[in-house]
Structure formats: C-alpha cells, structure tokens
LODO-336912 format. One line per 3 residues: number of its first residue (from 1); for each residue x, y, z of N, C-alpha, C. Coordinates in steps of 0.2 Angstrom, whole numbers, plus 5000, padded with zeros to 4 digits. Layout:
# LODO-336912
NUM> X,Y,Z,X,Y,Z,X,Y,Z | ...
END
This chain:
# LODO-336912
1> 5055,4892,5067,5062,4889,5066,5063,4888,5059 | 5058,4884,5055,5059,4883,5048,5061,4890,5044 | 5057,4896,5046,5059,4901,5042,5066,4904,5044
4> 5068,4903,5050,5075,4905,5051,5080,4900,5048 | 5079,4894,5047,5083,4889,5044,5084,4892,5037 | 5078,4893,5034,5078,4894,5026,5081,4901,5025
7> 5080,4906,5030,5084,4913,5029,5091,4911,5030 | 5093,4907,5034,5101,4906,5035,5104,4903,5029 | 5100,4900,5024,5103,4897,5018,5103,4903,5012
10> 5100,4908,5013,5099,4914,5008,5106,4916,5006 | 5106,4917,5000,5112,4920,4997,5118,4915,4997 | 5118,4909,4999,5124,4904,4999,5124,4901,4992
13> 5130,4900,4990,5132,4896,4984,5138,4892,4984 | 5140,4888,4980,5146,4884,4980,5147,4881,4987 | 5142,4878,4989,5142,4874,4995,5144,4879,5001
16> 5141,4885,5002,5142,4890,5006,5149,4894,5006 | 5154,4892,5001,5160,4895,5001,5158,4902,4998 | 5153,4904,4995,5151,4911,4993,5145,4912,4997
19> 5145,4918,5000,5139,4920,5004,5137,4928,5002 | 5133,4928,4997,5131,4935,4993,5128,4939,4999 | 5124,4937,5003,5121,4941,5008,5126,4945,5013
22> 5131,4940,5015,5136,4943,5019,5140,4948,5016 | 5142,4947,5009,5146,4951,5006,5143,4958,5004 | 5136,4957,5002,5132,4963,5001,5129,4967,5007
25> 5129,4964,5012,5127,4967,5019,5120,4966,5020 | 5117,4961,5016,5109,4960,5017,5108,4956,5024 | 5103,4957,5028,5102,4953,5034,5099,4947,5032
28> 5100,4941,5036,5097,4935,5035,5090,4934,5038 | 5089,4937,5044,5082,4937,5047,5080,4944,5048 | 5073,4944,5047,5070,4951,5048,5065,4950,5053
31> 5064,4955,5058,5059,4955,5064,5054,4960,5062 | 5048,4960,5065,5042,4965,5064,5045,4972,5065 | 5049,4972,5070,5052,4980,5071,5056,4982,5065
34> 5059,4978,5061,5063,4980,5055,5058,4983,5051 | 5052,4980,5049,5047,4982,5044,5044,4989,5047 | 5043,4990,5053,5040,4995,5056,5045,5001,5056
37> 5051,5000,5058,5056,5005,5057,5057,5007,5049 | 5057,5002,5045,5057,5005,5037,5051,5009,5035 | 5045,5007,5038,5039,5010,5036,5039,5017,5038
40> 5042,5018,5044,5042,5025,5047,5048,5029,5044 | 5053,5027,5042,5059,5031,5039,5060,5030,5031 | 5058,5025,5029,5060,5024,5021,5054,5025,5017
43> 5055,5030,5012,5049,5033,5008,5046,5027,5004 | 5050,5024,5000,5047,5019,4996,5044,5013,5000 | 5047,5011,5005,5044,5006,5009,5037,5008,5012
46> 5036,5014,5014,5030,5016,5016,5025,5016,5011 | 5027,5018,5004,5023,5018,4999,5021,5010,4997 | 5025,5005,4998,5023,4999,4996,5018,4996,5001
49> 5019,4998,5008,5014,4995,5012,5008,4998,5012 | 5008,5005,5009,5001,5008,5009,4997,5008,5003 | 5000,5007,4998,4998,5007,4991,4991,5003,4990
52> 4992,4997,4991,4986,4992,4990,4980,4994,4995 | 4982,4994,5001,4976,4996,5006,4973,5002,5005 | 4977,5008,5003,4974,5014,5001,4969,5013,4996
55> 4972,5010,4991,4967,5009,4984,4961,5005,4985 | 4962,5000,4990,4956,4995,4991,4951,4998,4996 | 4952,5003,5001,4948,5006,5005,4946,5013,5003
58> 4948,5015,4997,4947,5022,4995,4940,5024,4995 | 4936,5019,4992,4929,5020,4992,4926,5015,4997 | 4922,5016,5002,4919,5012,5007,4914,5007,5004
61> 4914,5001,5005,4909,4997,5003,4902,4998,5006 | 4897,4994,5004,4890,4994,5007,4888,4988,5010 | 4886,4988,5015,4883,4982,5019,4876,4980,5016
64> 4876,4974,5013,4870,4971,5011,4866,4968,5016 | 4859,4968,5015,4855,4966,5020,4849,4970,5021 | 4844,4968,5026,4838,4971,5027,4839,4978,5030
67> 4834,4982,5030,4835,4989,5031,4838,4990,5039 | 4836,4986,5044,4838,4985,5051,4845,4984,5051 | 4848,4980,5047,4854,4979,5047,4859,4985,5045
70> 4857,4987,5040,4860,4993,5036,4860,4999,5041 | 4854,5000,5044,4853,5005,5049,4857,5005,5055 | 4858,4999,5058,4862,4997,5064,4869,4998,5062
73> 4871,4996,5056,4878,4997,5054,4880,5003,5054 | 4875,5007,5051,4876,5015,5050,4878,5018,5056 | 4874,5017,5061,4875,5020,5067,4882,5017,5070
76> 4883,5011,5069,4889,5009,5072,4896,5012,5069 | 4895,5013,5062,4900,5016,5058,4901,5023,5060 | 4896,5027,5061,4895,5034,5064,4899,5035,5070
79> 4898,5030,5074,4901,5030,5081,4909,5028,5081 | 4911,5023,5077,4917,5020,5078,4921,5020,5071 | 4918,5022,5066,4922,5023,5060,4925,5016,5057
82> 4920,5012,5056,4922,5005,5054,4927,5004,5049 | 4925,5007,5043,4930,5006,5037,4936,5009,5038 | 4937,5014,5042,4943,5017,5043,4948,5013,5048
85> 4944,5009,5053,4948,5005,5056,4950,4998,5053 | 4946,4996,5048,4948,4991,5044,4953,4993,5040 | 4953,4999,5037,4959,5001,5033,4966,5001,5037
88> 4966,5004,5043,4972,5004,5047,4974,4996,5048 | 4969,4992,5050,4972,4985,5051,4974,4982,5045 | 4972,4983,5039,4974,4981,5033,4982,4983,5032
91> 4983,4989,5034,4990,4992,5033,4994,4989,5038 | 4992,4989,5044,4997,4986,5050,4998,4978,5048 | 4993,4974,5045,4994,4968,5043,5001,4966,5039
94> 5002,4972,5034,5007,4971,5030,5014,4973,5033 | 5014,4975,5039,5020,4976,5043,5023,4970,5047 | 5020,4964,5045,5022,4958,5048,5019,4953,5045
97> 5019,4947,5049,5015,4941,5045,5008,4941,5046 | 5006,4945,5050,4998,4946,5052,4997,4953,5055 | 4990,4954,5056,4988,4959,5060,4982,4957,5063
100> 4980,4961,5068,4973,4959,5072,4970,4965,5073 | 4962,4965,5074,4958,4970,5075,4955,4967,5082 | 4957,4971,5087,4954,4969,5094,4948,4973,5095
103> 4942,4969,5097,4935,4971,5098,4934,4972,5105 | 4934,4979,5108,4932,4980,5115,4924,4980,5116 | 4923,4975,5121,4916,4973,5122,4915,4975,5129
106> 4909,4977,5130,4906,4978,5137,4905,4971,5141 | 4903,4971,5147,4901,4966,5151,4905,4964,5156 | 4911,4965,5156,4916,4964,5162,4920,4958,5161
109> 4919,4954,5157,4922,4947,5156,4930,4948,5155 | 4933,4944,5159,4940,4943,5157,4943,4943,5151 | 4948,4947,5149,4950,4948,5142,4953,4941,5139
112> 4955,4937,5143,4959,4930,5141,4954,4925,5141 | 4948,4926,5142,4942,4921,5142,4938,4921,5136 | 4935,4915,5134,4931,4916,5128,4925,4921,5129
115> 4923,4924,5124,4917,4928,5126,4911,4924,5125 | 4907,4925,5130,4900,4921,5131,4894,4926,5132 | 4889,4924,5127,4884,4929,5126,4883,4931,5120
118> 4878,4934,5119,4876,4938,5112,4872,4944,5112 | 4874,4948,5118,4871,4954,5119,4876,4960,5121 | 4880,4961,5116,4886,4965,5118,4885,4972,5114
121> 4889,4976,5117,4890,4983,5114,4897,4983,5112 | 4898,4986,5106,4906,4986,5104,4908,4994,5106 | 4913,4994,5111,4915,5000,5113,4921,5003,5109
124> 4925,4999,5107,4930,5002,5103,4933,4997,5098 | 4938,4999,5094,4942,4994,5089,4949,4997,5090 | 4953,4992,5090,4960,4993,5091,4964,4989,5085
127> 4966,4991,5080,4971,4988,5075,4978,4987,5078 | 4980,4982,5077,4988,4980,5079,4991,4976,5074 | 4998,4978,5074,5002,4973,5070,5005,4968,5073
130> 5009,4964,5070,5012,4958,5074,5016,4961,5079 | 5019,4966,5079,5024,4969,5084,5021,4970,5091 | 5014,4972,5091,5010,4973,5096,5005,4968,5098
133> 5005,4962,5094,4999,4957,5095,5003,4951,5094 | 5007,4948,5099,5010,4942,5099,5007,4936,5100 | 5006,4931,5096,5003,4925,5097,5007,4921,5103
136> 5004,4920,5109,5007,4917,5114,5004,4909,5115 | 4999,4908,5112,4997,4900,5112,4993,4899,5106 | 4994,4893,5104,4991,4890,5098,4986,4884,5099
139> 4980,4884,5097,4976,4878,5097,4979,4872,5096 | 4980,4867,5101,4984,4861,5100,4980,4855,5099 | 4973,4856,5100,4969,4850,5100,4966,4848,5093
142> 4969,4843,5091,4968,4841,5084,4960,4839,5082 | 4956,4839,5087,4949,4838,5086,4945,4845,5086 | 4949,4850,5087,4945,4856,5087,4945,4859,5080
145> 4939,4862,5078,4940,4866,5071,4945,4872,5070 | 4948,4874,5076,4953,4879,5076,4959,4876,5077 | 4961,4869,5075,4967,4867,5076,4973,4870,5072
148> 4978,4872,5075,4984,4875,5072,4983,4883,5071 | 4978,4886,5074,4976,4893,5073,4977,4896,5080 | 4978,4903,5080,4980,4906,5086,4974,4905,5092
151> 4976,4905,5098,4971,4904,5103,4971,4910,5107 | 4978,4912,5110,4978,4918,5114,4984,4923,5111 | 4983,4930,5112,4987,4934,5110,4990,4939,5116
154> 4996,4941,5115,4998,4946,5120,4998,4953,5117 | 4993,4957,5119,4991,4963,5116,4995,4969,5120 | 4999,4973,5116,5003,4979,5119,4999,4985,5117
157> 4996,4988,5121,4992,4994,5120,4995,5000,5123 | 4993,5007,5120,4996,5012,5122,5003,5014,5120 | 5005,5012,5114,5011,5014,5111,5012,5021,5111
160> 5018,5024,5113,5020,5031,5112,5015,5035,5117 | 5012,5032,5121,5008,5037,5125,5013,5041,5130 | 5010,5048,5131,5014,5052,5136,5008,5056,5140
163> 5011,5058,5146,5007,5061,5151,5006,5057,5156 | 5002,5060,5161,5000,5056,5167,4996,5050,5166 | 4998,5045,5169,4995,5039,5169,4996,5035,5162
166> 5001,5037,5158,5002,5034,5152,5007,5029,5152 | 5008,5025,5147,5013,5020,5147,5009,5014,5143 | 5015,5010,5140,5012,5003,5137,5009,4999,5143
169> 5003,4996,5141,4999,4991,5145,4999,4985,5140 | 5001,4979,5144,5000,4973,5140,4995,4968,5144 | 4991,4964,5140,4986,4960,5142,4985,4954,5137
172> 4982,4949,5140,4981,4942,5136,4974,4943,5133 | 4973,4942,5127,4966,4942,5124,4965,4936,5120 | 4959,4933,5122,4956,4927,5118,4954,4928,5111
175> 4955,4923,5107,4954,4924,5100,4947,4926,5098 | 4942,4925,5103,4935,4927,5101,4934,4935,5101 | 4940,4938,5104,4939,4945,5104,4943,4948,5098
178> 4946,4944,5094,4950,4947,5089,4949,4945,5082 | 4950,4950,5077,4949,4948,5070,4956,4947,5067 | 4958,4941,5065,4964,4939,5063,4966,4941,5055
181> 4970,4944,5054,4972,4946,5046,4978,4944,5044 | 4979,4940,5039,4984,4937,5036,4984,4937,5029 | 4988,4941,5025,4988,4941,5018,4993,4937,5014
184> 4992,4934,5009,4997,4929,5005,5000,4924,5010 | 4996,4921,5014,4998,4915,5018,5000,4909,5013 | 5005,4905,5016,5007,4899,5013,5005,4893,5016
187> 5009,4890,5019,5007,4883,5023,5002,4885,5028 | 5003,4890,5032,4999,4892,5038,4995,4897,5036 | 4988,4896,5036,4983,4902,5035,4984,4907,5040
190> 4986,4906,5045,4987,4912,5051,4993,4916,5049 | 4998,4914,5045,5004,4917,5044,5005,4919,5037 | 5005,4926,5036,5005,4929,5029,5012,4930,5027
193> 5013,4934,5022,5019,4936,5020,5020,4944,5020 | 5025,4946,5024,5025,4953,5025,5026,4957,5018 | 5024,4963,5018,5024,4966,5011,5031,4968,5009
196> 5035,4969,5013,5042,4972,5012,5047,4966,5012 | 5045,4960,5014,5050,4955,5014,5054,4954,5007 | 5050,4952,5002,5053,4950,4996,5057,4956,4992
199> 5056,4962,4995,5060,4968,4992,5064,4971,4996 | 5066,4968,5002,5070,4971,5007,5077,4973,5004 | 5080,4967,5001,5086,4969,4998,5086,4974,4993
202> 5081,4975,4989,5081,4981,4984,5081,4987,4987 | 5077,4987,4994,5075,4993,4997,5082,4995,5000 | 5087,4990,5002,5094,4992,5005,5098,4995,5000
205> 5097,4991,4994,5101,4995,4987,5099,5002,4986 | 5092,5003,4986,5090,5009,4984,5093,5014,4989 | 5092,5012,4996,5095,5017,5001,5103,5019,5000
208> 5106,5013,4998,5113,5015,4997,5115,5019,4991 | 5111,5018,4986,5111,5022,4979,5109,5029,4981 | 5104,5031,4984,5102,5037,4986,5105,5041,4991
211> 5107,5037,4997,5111,5040,5002,5118,5041,4999 | 5121,5036,4996,5127,5037,4993,5129,5042,4988 | 5123,5043,4984,5124,5049,4979,5124,5055,4982
214> 5120,5056,4988,5120,5062,4992,5126,5064,4995 | 5129,5058,4998,5136,5059,5001,5142,5060,4996 | 5141,5057,4990,5146,5058,4985,5145,5065,4982
217> 5140,5067,4982,5139,5075,4979,5142,5080,4984 | 5141,5078,4991,5143,5082,4996,5151,5082,4997 | 5153,5076,4996,5161,5076,4997,5165,5077,4991
220> 5161,5076,4985,5166,5076,4978,5164,5082,4974 | 5159,5086,4975,5157,5090,4970,5162,5097,4970 | 5166,5097,4976,5171,5102,4977,5178,5099,4977
223> 5179,5093,4974,5185,5090,4973,5187,5085,4980 | 5190,5080,4978,5193,5076,4983,5200,5077,4984 | 5203,5080,4990,5209,5083,4989,5214,5078,4992
226> 5220,5078,4989,5226,5075,4992,5230,5080,4995 | 5231,5079,5002,5237,5083,5005,5243,5080,5007 | 5248,5083,5003,5255,5081,5004,5260,5085,5007
229> 5262,5083,5013,5266,5088,5017,5273,5088,5016 | 5277,5093,5016,5284,5094,5014,5288,5091,5020 | 5292,5086,5019,5296,5083,5025,5301,5088,5028
232> 5302,5093,5025,5307,5098,5028,5304,5103,5032 | 5297,5103,5032,5294,5108,5037,5293,5105,5043 | 5295,5109,5048,5294,5108,5055,5287,5110,5058
235> 5282,5105,5060,5276,5107,5062,5276,5108,5069 | 5272,5114,5071,5271,5116,5077,5264,5112,5079 | 5264,5109,5085,5258,5106,5087,5251,5109,5087
238> 5251,5115,5088,5245,5119,5087,5243,5120,5080 | 5249,5121,5076,5248,5122,5069,5245,5115,5066 | 5248,5110,5067,5245,5103,5065,5238,5102,5067
241> 5236,5104,5073,5229,5103,5076,5225,5107,5072 | 5227,5114,5070,5223,5118,5066,5221,5116,5060 | 5227,5113,5056,5226,5110,5050,5221,5104,5050
244> 5221,5100,5055,5217,5094,5056,5210,5097,5057 | 5209,5102,5060,5202,5105,5061,5199,5107,5054 | 5204,5110,5051,5201,5113,5044,5199,5107,5039
247> 5203,5102,5040,5202,5096,5035,5195,5093,5037 | 5194,5092,5044,5188,5089,5046,5182,5094,5045 | 5183,5100,5045,5177,5105,5043,5176,5104,5035
250> 5181,5103,5031,5180,5102,5024,5177,5096,5023 | 5178,5090,5027,5175,5085,5026,5168,5084,5028 | 5166,5087,5033,5160,5087,5036,5155,5094,5036
253> 5159,5099,5035,5156,5105,5034,5155,5108,5028 | 5155,5114,5027,5155,5118,5020,5162,5122,5018 | 5166,5120,5022,5174,5124,5020,5176,5120,5014
256> 5178,5124,5009,5181,5121,5003,5188,5124,5001 | 5192,5126,5006,5199,5128,5005,5202,5127,5011 | 5209,5127,5010,5213,5125,5016,5219,5131,5016
259> 5220,5133,5022,5226,5137,5023,5232,5133,5027 | 5237,5132,5022,5242,5127,5024,5249,5131,5023 | 5254,5127,5027,5261,5129,5026,5265,5122,5025
262> 5268,5122,5019,5272,5116,5018,5267,5110,5016 | 5261,5111,5013,5257,5106,5011,5255,5108,5004 | 5255,5102,5000,5253,5102,4993,5246,5099,4992
265> 5241,5103,4990,5234,5100,4990,5232,5100,4982 | 5230,5094,4980,5228,5092,4974,5222,5088,4973 | 5218,5089,4967,5212,5085,4966,5214,5078,4963
268> 5212,5072,4967,5214,5066,4964,5209,5062,4961 | 5203,5064,4961,5197,5061,4959,5192,5065,4955 | 5195,5068,4949,5190,5073,4946,5185,5069,4943
271> 5185,5063,4941,5180,5060,4937,5173,5059,4941 | 5174,5059,4948,5168,5057,4952,5164,5063,4953 | 5165,5069,4951,5162,5075,4952,5155,5074,4947
274> 5156,5071,4941,5150,5071,4937,5146,5065,4937 | 5147,5060,4942,5145,5053,4943,5137,5054,4943 | 5133,5050,4940,5126,5051,4940,5123,5044,4941
277> 5120,5043,4947,5117,5036,4950,5110,5035,4947 | 5107,5040,4943,5100,5040,4941,5098,5033,4938 | 5102,5031,4934,5101,5024,4929,5100,5018,4934
280> 5105,5019,4939,5105,5013,4944,5099,5013,4949 | 5097,5019,4950,5091,5020,4955,5085,5018,4951 | 5084,5019,4945,5079,5018,4940,5078,5010,4940
283> 5083,5006,4939,5083,4999,4939,5081,4996,4945 | 5083,4998,4951,5080,4996,4958,5073,4997,4958 | 5071,5003,4956,5063,5005,4956,5060,5000,4952
286> 5063,4998,4946,5060,4993,4941,5059,4987,4944 | 5063,4984,4948,5063,4978,4951,5058,4978,4957 | 5058,4984,4961,5053,4984,4966,5046,4984,4963
289> 5045,4988,4958,5038,4989,4955,5037,4981,4953 | 5041,4978,4949,5040,4971,4947,5038,4966,4953 | 5041,4967,4958,5040,4962,4963,5033,4964,4967
292> 5032,4969,4968,5025,4971,4972,5020,4972,4968 | 5020,4973,4960,5014,4973,4957,5012,4980,4957 | 5015,4985,4959,5013,4991,4959,5017,4995,4953
295> 5014,4998,4948,5017,5002,4943,5021,5007,4946 | 5027,5008,4942,5032,5013,4945,5029,5020,4945 | 5025,5022,4941,5023,5029,4942,5018,5030,4948
298> 5015,5024,4950,5011,5025,4956,5015,5024,4962 | 5020,5020,4961,5025,5018,4967,5028,5025,4969 | 5030,5028,4964,5034,5035,4966,5029,5040,4966
301> 5023,5040,4965,5018,5046,4966,5018,5050,4959 | 5021,5048,4954,5021,5052,4948,5014,5052,4945 | 5011,5058,4943,5004,5059,4941,5005,5061,4933
304> 5012,5061,4930,5013,5062,4923,5009,5057,4919 | 5003,5059,4916,5000,5054,4911,5004,5052,4905 | 5006,5046,4904,5009,5044,4898,5005,5038,4895
307> 5005,5038,4888,5000,5033,4885,5004,5026,4887 | 5010,5025,4887,5014,5019,4888,5012,5017,4895 | 5010,5021,4900,5009,5019,4907,5001,5017,4908
310> 4997,5018,4904,4990,5018,4904,4988,5010,4906 | 4991,5005,4902,4990,4999,4903,4992,4996,4910 | 4998,4999,4912,5000,4997,4919,4995,4999,4924
313> 4992,5005,4923,4988,5008,4928,4981,5004,4928 | 4979,5002,4922,4973,4998,4921,4974,4991,4925 | 4980,4989,4924,4981,4982,4927,4981,4983,4935
316> 4984,4988,4938,4984,4990,4945,4977,4990,4948 | 4973,4994,4944,4966,4994,4946,4963,4988,4946 | 4964,4984,4941,4962,4976,4941,4963,4973,4947
319> 4970,4973,4949,4972,4970,4955,4969,4972,4961 | 4967,4979,4961,4964,4981,4967,4957,4978,4968 | 4953,4977,4962,4947,4974,4962,4947,4967,4965
322> 4952,4963,4961,4954,4956,4964,4955,4956,4970 | 4959,4961,4973,4960,4961,4981,4954,4962,4984 | 4950,4966,4983,4944,4967,4987,4940,4961,4986
325> 4939,4958,4981,4934,4951,4981,4938,4946,4984 | 4944,4945,4984,4947,4939,4986,4951,4940,4993 | 4952,4945,4995,4956,4946,5002,4951,4951,5007
328> 4951,4958,5004,4948,4962,5009,4941,4961,5011 | 4937,4959,5006,4930,4956,5008,4929,4950,5013 | 4931,4945,5010,4931,4939,5014,4936,4938,5020
331> 4941,4942,5020,4946,4940,5026,4946,4946,5030 | 4943,4951,5029,4943,4957,5034,4936,4959,5035 | 4932,4961,5030,4925,4964,5031,4921,4959,5034
334> 4920,4953,5030,4915,4948,5032,4916,4945,5039 | 4923,4943,5041,4923,4940,5048,4922,4946,5053 | 4922,4952,5052,4920,4957,5056,4913,4957,5057
337> 4910,4957,5051,4902,4957,5051,4899,4951,5054 | 4902,4946,5053,4900,4939,5056,4901,4939,5063 | 4906,4942,5066,4908,4942,5073,4903,4946,5076
340> 4902,4952,5073,4897,4956,5076,4890,4954,5076 | 4888,4950,5071,4882,4946,5072,4882,4942,5077 | 4886,4937,5078,4887,4933,5083,4887,4935,5090
343> 4890,4941,5091,4890,4944,5098,4884,4948,5099 | 4878,4949,5094,4873,4953,5095,4874,4960,5094 | 4880,4963,5091,4882,4969,5090,4877,4972,5085
346> 4876,4968,5080,4872,4969,5074,4867,4964,5074 | 4860,4966,5071,4855,4961,5070,4857,4956,5065 | 4855,4950,5065,4856,4945,5059,4853,4947,5053
349> 4856,4944,5048,4853,4945,5042,4858,4949,5037 | 4864,4951,5039,4869,4954,5034,4871,4949,5029 | 4871,4951,5022,4871,4947,5017,4878,4949,5012
352> 4882,4950,5015,4889,4952,5012,4889,4959,5011 | 4894,4961,5007,4896,4968,5006,4896,4970,4998 | 4895,4975,4996,4895,4977,4989,4900,4983,4988
355> 4906,4982,4984,4911,4987,4983,4909,4992,4978 | 4910,4998,4978,4908,5002,4973,4912,5001,4966 | 4909,5002,4961,4912,5001,4954,4918,5005,4954
358> 4923,5002,4952,4930,5005,4951,4931,5007,4944 | 4934,5012,4943,4935,5014,4936,4942,5011,4933 | 4941,5006,4929,4947,5002,4927,4950,5005,4921
361> 4947,5011,4918,4950,5013,4912,4955,5019,4913 | 4954,5023,4918,4959,5028,4919,4958,5034,4914 | 4961,5040,4916,4960,5046,4913,4962,5046,4906
364> 4969,5042,4905,4971,5042,4897,4967,5038,4893 | 4964,5032,4895,4960,5028,4891,4953,5031,4891 | 4950,5035,4895,4944,5039,4894,4945,5044,4888
367> 4951,5048,4889,4952,5053,4884,4953,5049,4876 | 4955,5044,4876,4956,5040,4869,4949,5039,4866 | 4945,5036,4871,4938,5034,4869,4935,5040,4867
370> 4935,5045,4871,4931,5051,4869,4933,5054,4862 | 4940,5054,4861,4943,5056,4855,4940,5051,4849 | 4940,5045,4850,4938,5041,4844,4930,5042,4843
373> 4926,5043,4848,4919,5044,4848,4918,5050,4844 | 4922,5056,4845,4921,5062,4842,4922,5061,4834 | 4927,5057,4833,4929,5056,4826,4924,5052,4823
376> 4921,5047,4826,4915,5044,4823,4910,5047,4822 | 4908,5052,4826,4902,5056,4825,4903,5061,4819 | 4908,5063,4819,4910,5068,4813,4910,5065,4807
379> 4913,5059,4806,4912,5054,4800,4905,5053,4798 | 4901,5051,4803,4894,5049,4802,4890,5055,4800 | 4891,5060,4803,4887,5067,4801,4889,5069,4794
382> 4895,5068,4792,4897,5071,4786,4897,5066,4780 | 4894,5060,4781,4893,5054,4776,4886,5055,4773 | 4885,5058,4767,4878,5057,4764,4875,5051,4764
385> 4869,5051,4766,4864,5045,4767,4866,5040,4772 | 4871,5041,4777,4873,5037,4782,4867,5035,4786 | 4862,5039,4786,4856,5038,4791,4852,5033,4788
388> 4852,5031,4781,4848,5026,4778,4850,5019,4779 | 4857,5019,4780,4860,5012,4782,4860,5011,4790 | 4862,5016,4793,4862,5015,4800,4858,5021,4804
391> 4852,5020,4807,4849,5025,4809,4852,5029,4814 | 4850,5036,4816,4854,5039,4821,4853,5036,4828 | 4847,5032,4829,4846,5029,4836,4851,5023,4836
394> 4852,5019,4831,4857,5013,4831,4863,5016,4832 | 4866,5022,4829,4872,5024,4829,4873,5027,4836 | 4869,5029,4840,4870,5032,4847,4870,5026,4851
397> 4867,5021,4850,4868,5014,4854,4875,5011,4853 | 4878,5011,4847,4885,5008,4846,4889,5012,4850 | 4888,5019,4851,4893,5023,4855,4892,5023,4862
400> 4887,5018,4864,4885,5018,4871,4881,5023,4874 | 4877,5027,4870,4873,5032,4872,4866,5029,4871 | 4861,5032,4876,4854,5030,4875,4851,5033,4868
403> 4847,5029,4865,4844,5031,4859,4839,5036,4860 | 4839,5042,4857,4835,5047,4858,4827,5045,4856 | 4822,5046,4859,4816,5044,4858,4812,5051,4857
406> 4811,5053,4851,4807,5059,4850,4799,5058,4851 | 4796,5063,4854,4789,5063,4855,4786,5069,4852 | 4780,5069,4850,4777,5074,4847,4770,5075,4851
409> 4769,5082,4853,4764,5083,4856,4757,5083,4852 | 4750,5083,4855,4745,5083,4851,4743,5090,4848 | 4747,5096,4851,4746,5102,4848,4750,5104,4843
412> 4755,5099,4840,4759,5101,4834,4755,5100,4828 | 4758,5102,4823,4755,5103,4816,4752,5096,4814 | 4754,5090,4816,4752,5084,4814,4745,5082,4816
415> 4742,5085,4821,4735,5084,4824,4736,5078,4828 | 4730,5076,4831,4729,5071,4836,4730,5064,4832 | 4728,5063,4826,4728,5057,4822,4736,5056,4820
418> 4738,5062,4818,4746,5061,4816,4750,5059,4822 | 4749,5061,4827,4753,5060,4833,4753,5053,4835 | 4747,5050,4834,4746,5043,4836,4750,5038,4831
421> 4749,5040,4824,4752,5036,4819,4760,5037,4819 | 4762,5043,4821,4770,5045,4822,4773,5041,4828 | 4769,5041,4834,4772,5037,4840,4772,5030,4839
424> 4766,5028,4834,4766,5020,4833,4771,5018,4828 | 4773,5023,4824,4778,5021,4819,4786,5020,4822 | 4786,5024,4828,4793,5023,4831,4794,5016,4834
427> 4790,5012,4835,4791,5006,4838,4790,5000,4833 | 4790,5002,4826,4790,4997,4821,4797,4995,4820
END
C-alpha cells in the first residue's frame, strides 16, 4: 500500500495542479507482469535485466571445502546444473521485487509444511519470478527469528506448457523449500528493487522515439499529402469509396500515388522528411546507462573498442566483482549451499565459494600496457651501459616478468669449479 501511495504522488507538482506522469503517459503503478512483458518484447529492457547476471555468472565459482564436499557438489552440479539454475534465478529476481529457487525434495512430505529431517535427495530446481511465486503469508510472530519474512508462497508451475496433461499447476510451498532472492532491498530485506523500475519512463520514451521515427519515416518519406476536392465536382458514391481506399492504402500500404478527379494533392510537410531522431535516442540511452550503471557500449552490445570507453568498461567489471562478493555469493550461492547442508543433500564442511579472477583491465588497457612495455624494452636495450645501473633481472621484474636465472652445466668450458663459483655468484 505504501508503494502505491508513493507511486500515486509521482510526477505531481504545484499541489497536484500539474501531473507530468499523466501528461507524458507514464503509468503510476507497475506490476510484475509489466516487467516480464517488457523483458520479452523490449530489447533494451532485456539487456538491462540480463547484463549484470550474465557477467556475474559468466565463469562458475568453485566450492571451497574438503574433498568429499567438492566431489558431492560436482556430482550434484553434473546432474542438476546448479550454477545455471542460480543464474536463471538471478535474472528472474530482477523481473520483480524478488525471485525464488524452489528445491524439489524426495520424501513425500506436504509442500506447504516445514521440511523435517536431514537425509534428502535434491530432485530438481525451479527458479521463479515474483509473478509465479507470490507471497501468501508472512511470519507475524515477533519472537520468531524470521519475523516479517515470507512464510508461505503460492507457486505457479508449468507456464506455457502444451500437450496432453499440460497446464499451469499452483501449490503452496513452505519457505524451508525455497531460496528467496531480493536485490537492492530497502526497508524490507525480502523486497528488492526491480531492475526496470527506475528506468521505466526512459524505456517508454525510447520506444516512442524508435517507434515514432519508424512510423514517421513510413508516413513522411514520400510526403504528407493534402487532398483538396473541387466543390463543383459531383462525386459518385463508388468513385468516392475508391478514392478513400486509395488514401488508406497510401497511409498503411506502399501506394505513393493517387488517381483522382477534381482533387488537388499537395505536400504540406516537406520538412518532416529529413527529421533525424538519433540525437534524442542517444540522450535516452545516456540516461538509461547512467541509471543502471551499465556502460552504453555494453548496454547496446557495441564491441567497437574506443580509448574513451575503456575506463567505463573497467568500472563495469569492478561492479561485477563487487556484485559477486556482496550479493551473488552471500545472497544466492551461500544460502543454497547452507540449505543443502542442512537437508543432508551435501556433506558438512562447505567453506564458501571462490570466484575466478576477473580481468579488470580489458582489451584496450592490455594493449596499452603491452605497447608501453615494448617501448621500455627498446629504450633499455639501446641505452649503452643501462645494465650497469639496472641489471636485466631487475628490469624484467619491473615489467612484471620473472627474472631469468641462467644455469651453467658442469660440461661447459668453465669446468666444475667454475660452475660452482658462477652459481654461487648469482645469489650474491
């Protein structure tokens, strides 16, 4: 209710006399279905939802712990594709205020009852968004450690099923069978912020510009015509209907000429034919990129490497690492591992996860470093007496290379005694 009240005030100024949202056509309240529809139909909206989860789970983490834990998890992952399921749950959580990962357990216990026991087998994993996992009851006991958190969910499974025996199936699931995922929560840790919420108005503006420019091109590239009928001409009903059909075909089809009698046709909007919305579209993309923290070249999928964009790309990679450490690990992966340990699906001893090292430099930065290293090597090699000030080994270390350690075999010209003295001198 509080969210609806706040949404109702959006866009109002001058004590409600001016309502920008109503004037500009922005909706006051958004439902999970709106986010899902936008994800399925709107290109930039889908990119916003997918960008951070795709980058976060691009390389699968490793489970830390004893060999038996890692071996058991490896078998579980090979059977159920754990990291892929967590990736899907992460994406679905962004299509609403939260997402859930339903754990399918054996044993035959009712789904709406707490899980009892610790010797279960994990049969399946089902990621759900808020749209198909509605919270129907909250924990209202102030003495419970779960006070104010979801207690029961209504899960709708089988979306878009077809064929014999298909159809949606709804059931109540207890929270002990669910991993709850909420990103960017505010007052309530169970209710996050949808990824499309804060940029919804900009996405609508972008659709207006892109769709409007396409329609404008369609309608105006071959002129916007004004048809002026001669009052002295008597119109036959069939002739009038034929002219009407021609006008409609010109408006909605590919006809760009009229066959008329007693009608003067003239172009009344020649200036519209050269209108270019590119600058306005670019501004909307700038605002969306700034609000989401996704660099524009990554947002629109451009791979054109430019020096000016390298810093933005590095910042994005840094945000992905931060998201792994502060959200994906502690809020998705670790709750799953902990629940599996509690239910006996995995043996005890799991000691967190380790994310693979992420490349924070990017292609452009690595190319710049390689070029500067090459210049430094050329300068050092061509400087007379440089090795007397900085030894080759020290120089290699300054560039990040391992220092070469020459070794002399006993059958070289130095002889055995010389080899001993040479190898000893290397450590002085």
